[in-house]
N, C-alpha and C positions, 0 to 999 in steps of 0.2 A: 265457260266461254268457248265460242267456236274456234276451231283451229284457224290459224292465219297463214295464208299461202305466201310464199316468198314474193318479194317485190314491194317497194315502198309506195307504189301507186294505190295500194289497197288499204291505206290508213282510213280509220273511221272519220266521219265529218268533223267530230270534235278535235281529233288529233290533227286534221288538216288545218283547222282554224288556228290551233296553237302553232303549227308549223308556219303559217302565213305571217303571224305576228313576229315570230322569231326571225324569219327571213327578212322582214321589214327592218328589224333592228340591225341585222347583219349588214344589209345594204347601207343603212344609215352610217354605220361605222366605217364604210369604205369611201366616204367623201374625201376628195383630195384636200390635203392640208394647205396647198398652194393658194386656196381661196381665202385663207384666214390671214388678215393683216397683222403684221408684227409677230413677235414671239420667235422661239427657236424652232426651226423647221425640223431639226433632228429629234428634239423632244416630242414635237407634235407627231412625228412619224412613229416613234416608239409607243406613244399613247394610243395611236390608232391601231397599231399591231396588237397591243394588249387588249383593247376593246374587241377587236376582231376575234382574238383567241377566246375571250370570255363568251362572246355570242355563239361561236362555233361549239363550245362546250355545252352551252345552254340548249342549243339546237339538238345536239346528240343525246342529251339527257331526255329532252322531250320525245325524241324518236324512240329511245330505249324504253321509256315508260309506256309509250303507245304500243310497241311490240310486246312488251311484257303483259299488258292488259289483254292482248290478243293471243297470248300463250305461245308466241314465236320466240322461244328462248335464244336460239342461235343469233338471230338478228338483234335482239335486245342486248345480248352480250357484246356483239360487234360495236354497236353504237356507244354503249357505256364504257367500253375499253378505250374508244377514241376520246370520249369526254375526259377520262382519267388522264390520258396523255396530254390533253390540252390544259386541264385545270386540276392538277393533283391535290390542291389544297381547297377545293370547293366542297363544302359540306353536302350540298345537294347531290353531287356526283357520288359521294360515299353512301349517302342514304339510299339512292337509287340502286347502287350495286348491292347493298344489303338486301333489298327487296328481291333482286334477281337471284342472289345466292340462296335466299330462303326458299324461293320457288324451285331452285335446282336441287334442294335437299342437302345443302351444305351449311349446317348450322354454325359451325365454327367460323367460317368465312363471313357469314351474315352478321354474327355477333361482333366480329372484329370491325366490319365496315360501319355498323351502327355506332360503335364506340368511338371510332375515328371521326365520324360526322359530329358527334356530340363534343368531342375534344375541340374540334375546330369551331363549333357554334353551340356552346353548352346551353344556351337559352332559346334555341330555335324551337318553337312550339310544334311545328309539323314533324320534325325529327323526333321530338319527345313522344308524340302521339304514335308515330309509326313504330318506334322501338317498343313502346308499351304494348301495342297490339301483338307484336312478335313474341314478346316475353310471356304474355298471357296465353297465347296459343300454344306455347311450348311448355306450359306448366309452371312457369316462374312467376307465380301470382303476386307475391309481395313486391317484387321488383317492378312488375308491370303496373300495379296499382300506384306505386310511388311515382312513376313517370307520367301516368295519366293525371295524377293530382298536380304534379309540377306543371303540366301543360294547362290544366284548368285554372291554376293560380297565376299563370303568366299573363301579364297585361297585354302582351302582343297577340294572344290567342283569341280569336273572334268568336269561338263557339265553346265556352266553358261547360255549358250544359251537356254537350255531346261527350266531353272528356269525363265528366262526373258519371254519366250514364255508362260509358265504356268501362270505367272502374267498377261500377256495380255489376256489369255483365261478367267481368273477369272474376269478381268475388263469387258471384252466383255459380259460375262454372265450377268453382272449387267448393261448392256447397256451403259457403260462408254467408248464409242468407241474411242474418241480421245486419252484417256489415254492408251487404249489397243494398239492402233496403235504405240504409242511411245515405248511400251515394245517389240512389234514385231520387230520394227526397231532396238532397242538395241540388240536383239538377233542376227539379221543379221549382225550388226556391229561387234559382237564378232565372229560369225561364218557365213560367207556369204553363205555357201552352205547348211545351215540348212533348209531343205525342209519344215518342219512343220511350222516354223515361216513364211516362204514365202507364204505358203498356207493360213495361218491365216490372213496375211496381205491382200492378194488378195481377199479372201472371205469376209473380213470385208468391203473392198471398194465396192465389188459387191453388198453385202447386202444393203449397204447404197445408192445404185444407182449411185455410181461413177464408171461407167462401163469403161470409158476411162482410168482412173487411174489404175483400176484393170488389164486391158489388158496390159498397159505399164509395170506394175510391173511383170506380168506373163512373158511377152516376154523378159524382162531384165534378169529374173532369168533363164529361159530356154535357153537363148543364152550362158550362162556360165556354167550351171550345169545340172546334170541328172534330167530327169522328174520322177515324181511319179504318181501313179494312181490318187491321189487326185488332183494334179495340172492339169493333162490332162482332168479330168472330169470337173473341174471348167473352163478350157479352152474351152470346148465344149459349156458350158452354156453362157460364156461371148461372144464367137463368134456368137452364135445364137442371143443373145440379140442385137448385133451390126448389124445383118443381113449379116454377113460375112460367107457365106455358104462354101466357099473353106477352110477357116481356121477351121470351125467347123468340116468338114469332115476330115481334116488333123489330128486334135486332136483326133477325134473319132477312126480313123484307127490306129493311133499310140497306143491308149489305148488298143484296141482289139488285136493288134499284140504283143505288148510288155508285156501286163499283162492279158492274156486271162482268167485266173482263178480268177481274183480279184473281190472283192465285187463291185468295181466301174464299172466293165463291166456289172454286173447285174443291177446296178442303171442306167447305160446308156441305157440299153434295156427298162427299165421302162420309162425313159425320152423320148425315141423314140416313145413309145406307147402313151404317154400322154404329148405331147410337150407343152401344155398350162400350 
């Protein structure tokens, strides 16, 4: 990611959209309680202050994550520290701080914040998924897979296929290929058109030298669902490994025509220059 210059005006359009929504919520919380008939004015005022504090914390989390994505760690920390003062028991604040500490190279603090987020909201699927990514990336495979599967089996999680696939990628990174394959297959059983799971399954077979199985899985997927640049590029590699020049050319032409600006087209050009 590009470095982010100081100053809140340079947030990305997506971050500005999120900011606008949060500002609207913040303003809504500031409506005077004198317009509400009946009720206890003091309790209404306390509720309004609490709502205002919650919205301020949410705003600072949004800003902190936006700065984190832009790699502006000092501003990200400033915003998330403010959010912590406003809502110290908000799991989203702790989860965001965990991501920040991870980026800062402070694993102990990151782990502590993730665990605090899960203590406060033990079944929050996004926190489960984020912690799992962190665990897998730091070599704690079994723990990471457990949290991915917890997320996948959580009724509140809207993309279980992605969690199963992530579990498979985590296992594959640890060279536990048979277990990884099981997770990719689980992802496809939940969502048959999930291209990332299909690609991971095909690429795992190809990497292990099971070229025939990789080709069969690829052809089966592409006969039913749309191609992606990753699947077409692996198709070129598989076909060339099989000596199937016509199929290799077909995959190559389709990749160049359908996805001319993709990174995979650049990789294909490198593959053409260095076929070995």
